[in-house]
N, C-alpha and C positions, 0 to 999 in steps of 0.2 A: 620660293617657299623655304622657310627655315626648318630646322630639325626640332621636333617637340621633345624627343628623348635622344639620349646618346646611343649610337650604334656600337655594338661589340660583336666580335666574331668568336664563336665557340667551336673548337675542333673535338670531335668524339673519336677517341682512339682505343685500341685494344686488340687482342688476338682475334683471329678469324672465327666467326660464329659465336662470339661472346655476347651478342645481343645489342650491338651498337645501333643498328638501323631500327630494330623493333622499339628500343627504348626511346630513341629520338622521335620516331613517328608517332608513338603513343603520347609523348609529351606535347607535341605540336597539336595533335587532335584534341587533347584535354584542354589546351589553351584556347580552343575555339577558332584556330586558323582555318581548319577544313571542317566540312559538315559531315553528318552521319551517313548521308547518301553516298558520298565519295568513299568513305571507309567500307561501306557494304559492297561497293563495286570492287574495291581492292580485295576484299575477302573472297568474293565470288571468283575473281580472276586467279587469285592465289590457289584456291581450292581446285580449280580446273587444271592447274599445272602441278597438282600434288604437293603444294607448299602452303598449306592452310595457315601455318604460323607466320607467314610473311605479310599478313594483311596490314600491319603497321609499318613494315620495313620499306614500303614503297612511298612513304610520306616523308619527303625531305624538302624543307623550305625554311621558313623563319617563324619566329614567335615573338610575343611581346610580354614583358614582365612589368611590374610596377615602376621600374626605373629605366629599363633598356628596351631597344629593338635588338633582338638577338638573331644573327645569321648563323645557321647550323651548317657546319662542314663535316660530313661523314667520311672518315678516312677508311680506305680499304684495309682489311686485316690480313690479306694474303701477302706473304713475303715477296712474291713476284711483283707486287705493286707498291713497293716501298717508295719509289720515286714520286708516285701520286700522293702518298701520305706526306712526304716532305713538302711538296708544293702547297698542300692545304695547310700544314702547320705553319708555314712561313707567313700566313695571313692571320693567325689566331692570336687572340688576347688571353685566352684561357683554354685549358684542356680538360675534358671530362674523360677519365680513364675507366673503361668498363672492364671489370674482372668477373668472369664467369665462375660461380662458386660450386658448380656441379662436380661430382667425383669424376676425375679424368680430364674435365675441361680446364680446371684450375691448373693441374699439373702440366697440361699441354701448353698453356699460355706462358708459364714461367720456365719451361724447359729451354735448352740451349738454342733450339730453332724456333721457339715461341716468340710472339710479337709483343707480349705485355711489357716486358722490361725494355725491349728495344724501342718501342713507341714512346715510352716515358722518357728514356734517355735522349732520343732524337728531339722530342718536344722541348726539353730543357736546353739542349745544345742550340736549337734554332730560336731561342729567346722567349719561349713561353714559360713564365715564372709562376703562374697560378694554376693549381691543379685541384680538381674536385674528384674525390674518391680516395682510394687508399693504395699506397705502395710501400712495401717494407724493403728498405734499402739502407745499408750501413751508412751513417753520416747524414741521412735525410731527416729533416725536422718534421715529425708528424703533427706538430702543433699548428703548422700553416696549411695543412691539407684537410679539406672537409670530407669526411668519410660518411657516405650515405648508402645504407643497404636498401636496395630497391628491387622491384619486379617490373620489368618493362612490359610484361604481358598482362599482369594482374593489377597494375596501377598502384602497387604498394609504395608509399612514400614518394610519389611523383609530385602531386600537387597538395595532397593532404596526408597527415599522419595515418599510418595503417594500424589496424587492430591486430594484424598478423605478425607484428614485430613488437610485442610488449616489452621485450628485453632492451629495445633501443630507446635510449633516453634523449637522443638528439646529438647533433654535431656541434663542435665549437672550434673556432680557429683564432689564433693570436698572431698579430702582425704589427709592423711599424706604424700602420695607418689605423690601428684600433682593433678591437675585438668584434667578432660576429658569431652568431649562433643560430640554430634553426633545427628543423626536423626533415624537411623535404628537399628534393632536388631543385625545385623551382626557387626556393629560398636561397639555396646555395648559389644559383646563377645570379640572383639579385645582389649578392655580396661580392661579386667579381669587381675588382677595381677597374675603372674605365681607363682606356689607353691615354697616355700622357706624353706623346711625342712632342718635341720642341717645335713651336710655330715660328720662332725667331731665326731658325736655320733655313737655308735655301730649300726649295721644293725638291722632294725625292719621292717619286711615285713608282711602284713596282707593278709591271703589267702582267696580269694573269692571262688575258686573252684579248683578241680583237675581233669585232663583229661588223658585218655589213647589214644595216637596218634600213629597209625601204622608207623613203621620205626623210630620212635623217642623215644617212651617209655612214662613214666609218666611225665606229664607237669603240675605242680602247677601254678595257675594264681592268681596274687594279686597286691597290690600297695605298693611301697616302701615309708615308712613314715620317716625313718631316716637312715643315713649311706649310704653305697654304695654296690650294688650287682654286682659281676663280675663272669665271667666264671672261673672255677677252685677253687672257694671258697668252703670251707667246712661249711655247715650250719646245724643247729639243728632245728627240728620242735617240738614245744610244743603245747599242753601238752602231745603229744604222745611220746616224747623223742626219736626221730629217727634222726640220723646224717648221712648225705650223701654229695656227691660232686656235685656242680652245673656244668653241662656240657656246656650249652649254655643259652643265655638270648636274648629274642626277644620282640619287641613291634610292633604291626601293621605289622607283617610279615618282619620286619627289624631286623637283628642281631645287638646287642649292645655290645660294649666292656665294658660298665658299665651302670648300671641303677641308677638314682639319685632320691632323694625324690620327690614324686609327680608322678613318672612314674608308669603306670600300665603295667605289664609285664607278660610274661609266661617264665618259665625257666625249662629246662629238667634236670631230675635227674635219676640216675641209681640205680637198685636194691631196688627200693621203689615201692610198689603197691598202686593203687588208694585207696584201702580200708584202707591203713595204715595212710594216711594223709587226713584230712577232712576239709570242709568249717569251717572257724572260727579259724583255727590253726595260729600260729605265727612262722615265720622263722627268724632266726638270726645267726650271726657269732658264731660258736661253741666255739671259744676261747676268745670271747670278750663279756662278760655279756650275756651269752646264756639265753633264756627264760626258765621259770620253771612253773609247774602247781601251781595254787593258792589254798591253803588249806582254806583260808578265806580272807576277806578284810574288811577294815573300810572305810566308805564313808560318804560324806556330801550330803544330798538329799533334794529336795523340792518336796512335793507331789502335783500332779496336776491331774485334771480331774478324780477324784476318788469319787464315790458316797457314799461309806461307810467309815468304820474305819479300819485302819491297825493296827493289834495287833501283839504282839510277836508270832512268829511261822508262820507268813504269808510268802508265797513262790511264788512271782510273777516271770514271765520270765524276765530276764535281757538281754537287747540288748546292747552289748558292742562290738565295731568294727564289725566284721563279725559273732560274736558268739551270739547264742540265747540259754541261759541256765537258768533254774529255779534256783533261789537263795533264801534261807530261811533267814528270819530276826530273828535270835535267841535272839539278844539283841538290844533294842533301847536305846542307851546310854544316850542321852540328846536331848531335844528340844532347838533350838536356834532361835534367831531373824534372819529372812531371809535377812535383809539388813546389819546389823552390825556384825552378827555372835556371838553375846553375848549370853551366856547360859541363858535359861529361866526356864528350869526344868530338873531335873535328873531323869532318868529311867521312861519316860512317859509310861502310860499304853497303849495308842493308839495314832495314828497319823491320821489326816484327811486332806482333800484337802486344800492346801495353807500353810500347816505346813512345817517348815524346821527342820532338825534333823541330828545328827550324829548317824549312825547305824552300827552294825556289820552284815556281810552277809556271808553265807556259800554256795558255788556253789553245786548244786545237782549232777553235772557231771563234769569231768575234764575240766578245763578252764584256759586260760592264760590271765592275766591282769597285769597292772603295775600301780604305783602311778601316778597321773596326773602331778605333777611337773617334774617327770623323763621322761615320755613318754605320752604326752597329748592325742594322738590318741587312745592309749590303756587304757587310764585312765578316760574316760568319758562314760556315759551310759544313757539309757532311759528305763523306765519300767513304773509302776504306778507312779514313781517319776523320776525326772531328777537329775543327780548328777555327782560328780567327786570322784575319789578314792583317799583317803588320805594316806592309807598304805595297803600293801599286806603281808599276812603271807604265804610265799612260802613253798610248800611241799618239804621235804627232797629229794634230787635227788637220784634216783635209777639207776642202770646200764641199759642203754637203748640200742637200736639197732644201731650199727655203720656199715654201708654198706662197702663192700670191696673197692669200689672206694674211699670212704672217708679215710679208713685205709691207702691205698696206697698214697693218696695225703698228708696225715699228716706225714707219714714216709718219703716220698721224701722231704718234706719241712724241716724236722729235719735234714736229711742227708745233703742236699745241704747247709744248714746254717752252718754246722760244718766243711765241707770239706775245703773251702777256708782258714778258720782260721788255720786249722791243717797244710796245706801245707805251708802257710806263716811262721808258727812257725818253721817247720822243716827246711826250707831254711835259715831262719834268724839265725838258730843255726848251720849252716855249715854242714848239713847232706849231705852225698854223694848220688849219684843216686841210688846205690845199696841199701842203707838204705831206700830210698824213695820207692823202689820196695817192700821191705818187709812191709812198713807201709801201702801202698795204693794199692798194686797189686791185692788185693782181690776184689776191687770194680767192680761193673757191667759195661758192655760196655756202657750202657746209661749214667752212671755217668762220665765215662772216656770221652765220646764224649762231654758231657757238659763242662768238664774241658778245653778241647782243644779249643772249640768254644768260650768260655768265654774269655780265655786269648788271643786268636787271635784278638777278638774284642777290647780288651784293648790296644793291640799293635798298631792296625791300627788307633785307636782314637788318641794315643799319639805319633805315628810315631817313629822318631829316639831315643828320650830320653828314651822311654819305652823299645825299643829294647835292649839297653845296659843293663838296669836294670833287665829285665825279660828274658834275653836270656837263662840263665840256667834253668829258670822255664819252658820255652816252650820245651826245650830239654827233660826235665823230663816228661812233659805231652805226648809228642810224643813217648817216650820210654815206658811209661806205656801202651799206646794203643797197642804196639806190644809185650807186656810181656806175 
């Protein structure tokens, strides 16, 4: 089944208790994704817990606009869960920044320990270039941000313009891809540019999680960043180095013939256990630039929001795509100017907040990353610093696990690619039917069936002209089937 609309992922970010979940849940409810009975149940349960205002906050799913299927990712606002926020942001095409306007709430969000500014900065660092809402930041272009004043509780400017905001004349954004304008949050979502990852590059799929589903088997779930994922493909998971065949691909319970960049999908694989492949792994085409474990990496970083000094040997947790791995700074190669990139100092003894540098890093556990120019989604990270990976020292590949379905698929592919050329060669050199029996009579019934079906299709496509040219060929195929 193909996709009727493009899928996009929206991350809802902001300070704790700013109204992210309530806004999201109310929007989903108004779009008709859930019924009134479910909302009433949530209202009753929330009231029993003394949290009556949470009746919309428990509704987290997906919604449909006139252009898109939208998957909602609700980021936690607590500072202690910043790792979870980074994981969600790694999958997003656009961020909705919720800013609470209440007295005291706004100040808390933009304070030193508030999450409003930090969430916006992390989203930009992790590749989210589209923002709905408003952020005041020196050097930031307000013309490309849709500012929408809303009430997540009272439904103001969610789906329809509100009479409670007569001063608001609508939002307008200007970009390289044209201008857009509107009044509501839903209209702003519809103006998000769809993901445009390259399909001509090798497959790169970032794993968010892995599930065991009865009757289906192991189902990894993740987002396609580059290339195309299709059923029947043989993929390799790194850094665990396991190769298997993809049996089926689905998104939102719909089977896909192919998944393109930007699609969040689940795909079933055989002979792979849940414990074999983990969150943070990378899946790619086993024959086209397969991923490998990184022994080390060189990165350009900017230190931010760090109270002390970072010396050689420091080992912060590095958040890169879906992976969270402690990485050691064995060498701080040079300090550079954060604007021009010009070298300021060789081998600095320490780095502090605001410094930019080129550093070597060594992962404490197996990890798969790539250089930023080659694969941007797998080449940017956040830790005590934000940065991009300039080079990766890949670990020498060792013999990994190749499942039986993958072996069969690879063998069948090799066989089917050789057989047509062999038969054409034999016929073009005047071989007799008896000689062909000797040459290909040992083939399995599956391959013989394939030969007959393929040549029949060719004949019916080309009709009479092909019948004369390939008459002898078809006789050979039929004879082989009865041999």
